[in-house]
C-alpha positions as a Markdown table, in Angstrom:
| # | Residue | x | y | z |
|---|---|---|---|---|
| 1 | Met | -40.8 | -32.5 | -25.7 |
| 2 | Gly | -40.5 | -35.4 | -23.7 |
| 3 | Ala | -39.0 | -33.0 | -21.3 |
| 4 | Asp | -39.7 | -34.9 | -17.1 |
| 5 | Val | -38.6 | -31.3 | -15.4 |
| 6 | Val | -39.2 | -28.0 | -16.6 |
| 7 | Lys | -38.3 | -25.3 | -14.5 |
| 8 | Met | -40.7 | -22.0 | -15.2 |
| 9 | Ser | -41.8 | -18.5 | -14.0 |
| 10 | Met | -45.1 | -17.1 | -13.8 |
| 11 | Glu | -46.7 | -13.7 | -13.0 |
| 12 | Leu | -49.1 | -13.5 | -10.1 |
| 13 | Arg | -52.6 | -12.5 | -10.4 |
| 14 | Arg | -53.0 | -10.5 | -7.5 |
| 15 | Pro | -56.5 | -9.7 | -6.3 |
| 16 | Arg | -57.7 | -6.3 | -5.5 |
| 17 | Pro | -57.6 | -4.3 | -3.8 |
| 18 | Val | -53.5 | -5.1 | -4.7 |
| 19 | Ala | -51.8 | -2.6 | -2.2 |
| 20 | Gly | -53.9 | -5.0 | 0.5 |
| 21 | Ser | -53.0 | -8.2 | -1.3 |
| 22 | Arg | -49.1 | -9.2 | -0.7 |
| 23 | Phe | -50.5 | -11.7 | 2.2 |
| 24 | His | -53.7 | -12.4 | 0.6 |
| 25 | Pro | -54.9 | -16.0 | 1.2 |
| 26 | Glu | -54.7 | -16.5 | -2.2 |
| 27 | Ile | -51.5 | -15.3 | -3.6 |
| 28 | Met | -49.7 | -16.6 | -0.3 |
| 29 | Glu | -51.2 | -20.4 | -1.3 |
| 30 | Lys | -50.2 | -19.8 | -4.6 |
| 31 | Leu | -46.3 | -18.4 | -3.4 |
| 32 | Arg | -46.2 | -22.0 | -1.4 |
| 33 | Tyr | -45.6 | -24.0 | -5.3 |
| 34 | Val | -43.7 | -21.0 | -6.5 |
| 35 | Ala | -41.4 | -20.3 | -4.0 |
| 36 | Glu | -38.5 | -22.3 | -3.0 |
| 37 | Tyr | -35.0 | -22.1 | -1.3 |
| 38 | Pro | -32.8 | -21.7 | -4.1 |
| 39 | Met | -30.5 | -24.5 | -3.0 |
| 40 | Thr | -33.9 | -27.0 | -3.0 |
| 41 | Ala | -34.0 | -26.2 | -6.5 |
| 42 | Ile | -30.7 | -26.4 | -7.7 |
| 43 | Ala | -30.5 | -30.3 | -5.9 |
| 44 | Asn | -33.7 | -31.1 | -7.7 |
| 45 | Leu | -32.9 | -29.8 | -10.8 |
| 46 | Ala | -28.6 | -30.5 | -11.0 |
| 47 | Pro | -29.0 | -34.0 | -11.5 |
| 48 | Arg | -30.5 | -33.6 | -14.7 |
| 49 | Ala | -29.4 | -30.9 | -15.9 |
| 50 | Val | -26.7 | -30.3 | -19.1 |
| 51 | Thr | -26.3 | -26.4 | -18.6 |
| 52 | Asn | -26.2 | -24.2 | -15.9 |
| 53 | His | -26.3 | -20.5 | -15.3 |
| 54 | Phe | -23.8 | -19.8 | -12.3 |
| 55 | Arg | -25.2 | -16.6 | -10.9 |
| 56 | Asp | -25.6 | -14.6 | -8.1 |
| 57 | Asp | -28.2 | -11.6 | -6.8 |
| 58 | Arg | -28.6 | -9.6 | -4.3 |
| 59 | Ile | -31.9 | -9.9 | -3.0 |
| 60 | Glu | -33.3 | -6.3 | -1.9 |
| 61 | Phe | -36.9 | -6.9 | 0.4 |
| 62 | Thr | -39.8 | -4.1 | -0.5 |
| 63 | Arg | -42.8 | -3.6 | 0.5 |
| 64 | Trp | -44.2 | -5.1 | -1.9 |
| 65 | Gly | -42.0 | -8.5 | -2.5 |
| 66 | Phe | -38.2 | -8.2 | -3.0 |
| 67 | Lys | -36.2 | -7.3 | -6.2 |
| 68 | Leu | -33.5 | -9.0 | -7.9 |
| 69 | Thr | -30.4 | -7.5 | -8.6 |
| 70 | Gly | -27.3 | -9.4 | -10.2 |
| 71 | Ala | -23.7 | -9.6 | -8.7 |
| 72 | Ala | -20.9 | -10.7 | -9.5 |
| 73 | Val | -20.5 | -14.5 | -8.3 |
| 74 | Gly | -19.9 | -14.4 | -5.0 |
| 75 | Glu | -21.1 | -10.6 | -3.9 |
| 76 | Gly | -24.8 | -11.3 | -4.0 |
| 77 | Asp | -27.2 | -13.3 | -1.2 |
| 78 | Ile | -26.9 | -16.8 | -2.6 |
| 79 | Asp | -24.9 | -19.6 | -1.4 |
| 80 | Met | -22.6 | -20.0 | -4.0 |
| 81 | Ala | -20.2 | -21.9 | -2.4 |
| 82 | Cys | -23.3 | -24.3 | -1.4 |
| 83 | Ala | -24.8 | -23.9 | -4.9 |
| 84 | Tyr | -21.4 | -25.4 | -6.3 |
| 85 | Arg | -20.9 | -28.3 | -4.0 |
| 86 | Ile | -24.1 | -29.3 | -5.5 |
| 87 | Phe | -23.2 | -29.0 | -8.5 |
| 88 | Arg | -19.5 | -31.2 | -8.2 |
| 89 | Glu | -21.2 | -33.8 | -6.1 |
| 90 | Thr | -24.8 | -34.5 | -8.4 |
| 91 | Ser | -24.4 | -33.4 | -11.7 |
| 92 | Thr | -22.2 | -34.5 | -14.8 |
| 93 | Met | -22.2 | -31.4 | -16.0 |
| 94 | Asp | -18.2 | -29.9 | -16.5 |
| 95 | Arg | -18.4 | -26.4 | -16.5 |
| 96 | Ile | -19.8 | -23.1 | -14.9 |
| 97 | Asn | -21.2 | -21.3 | -17.4 |
| 98 | Ile | -21.1 | -17.6 | -15.1 |
| 99 | Glu | -23.7 | -15.1 | -15.9 |
| 100 | Thr | -23.1 | -11.8 | -14.2 |
| 101 | Glu | -26.8 | -9.9 | -15.2 |
| 102 | Met | -25.5 | -6.4 | -13.5 |
| 103 | Ala | -27.9 | -3.2 | -12.9 |
| 104 | Ile | -26.3 | -1.1 | -15.5 |
| 105 | Pro | -26.4 | 2.3 | -17.1 |
| 106 | Leu | -28.2 | 2.3 | -20.8 |
| 107 | Asp | -26.9 | 5.4 | -22.0 |
| 108 | Asp | -23.1 | 4.9 | -21.9 |
| 109 | Arg | -22.0 | 2.1 | -23.1 |
| 110 | Glu | -18.2 | 2.2 | -21.9 |
| 111 | Thr | -19.1 | 2.6 | -18.5 |
| 112 | Ala | -21.8 | -0.1 | -19.0 |
| 113 | Leu | -19.1 | -2.7 | -20.6 |
| 114 | Arg | -16.1 | -1.5 | -18.0 |
| 115 | Met | -19.0 | -2.1 | -15.0 |
| 116 | Glu | -19.6 | -5.9 | -17.1 |
| 117 | Leu | -16.0 | -7.3 | -17.5 |
| 118 | Asp | -15.3 | -5.8 | -13.9 |
| 119 | Ala | -18.0 | -8.4 | -12.7 |
| 120 | Val | -16.7 | -11.1 | -14.8 |
| 121 | Arg | -13.1 | -10.7 | -13.5 |
| 122 | Arg | -14.4 | -10.8 | -9.7 |
| 123 | Ser | -16.6 | -13.7 | -10.8 |
| 124 | Ile | -13.9 | -15.6 | -12.1 |
| 125 | Arg | -11.5 | -14.9 | -8.8 |
| 126 | Tyr | -14.0 | -15.7 | -6.7 |
| 127 | Cys | -15.1 | -18.8 | -8.6 |
| 128 | Cys | -10.9 | -19.7 | -9.0 |
| 129 | Asp | -10.0 | -18.7 | -5.6 |
| 130 | Ala | -13.0 | -19.6 | -3.0 |
| 131 | Leu | -14.6 | -22.5 | -4.8 |
| 132 | Glu | -11.3 | -23.3 | -5.9 |
| 133 | Ile | -12.8 | -24.5 | -9.8 |
| 134 | Gly | -10.5 | -25.7 | -11.9 |
| 135 | Lys | -7.5 | -26.7 | -9.5 |
| 136 | Ala | -6.8 | -30.2 | -9.3 |
| 137 | Ser | -8.8 | -32.7 | -6.9 |
């Protein structure tokens, strides 16, 4: 492909017994190469990126690790102000692509659409008001 940087995700095969593998040395070693602070990933990728998914998530720690749940931009646990500052200072991108991947009901289309639209509106409000995206410098 000619790419000099690739971002990927992976499944970690856990040694048996699975219940005791969270802090298993094999797992910890694998996580040391794939788990990184989000701002580090953004700082490494932004200068090379041609597009983005400006997305926030809530991070819920569980007994078996963690779970990410989509949130409106500015309402999750990602430092979106820092992320935007990195984009603005190091990237040639001229737009932010807001993504909201929410936990929505799959059996109620109207409620799902209403929830998604509300999350998009709150995200746009945060980007305009808190991050001042679109305001003259």
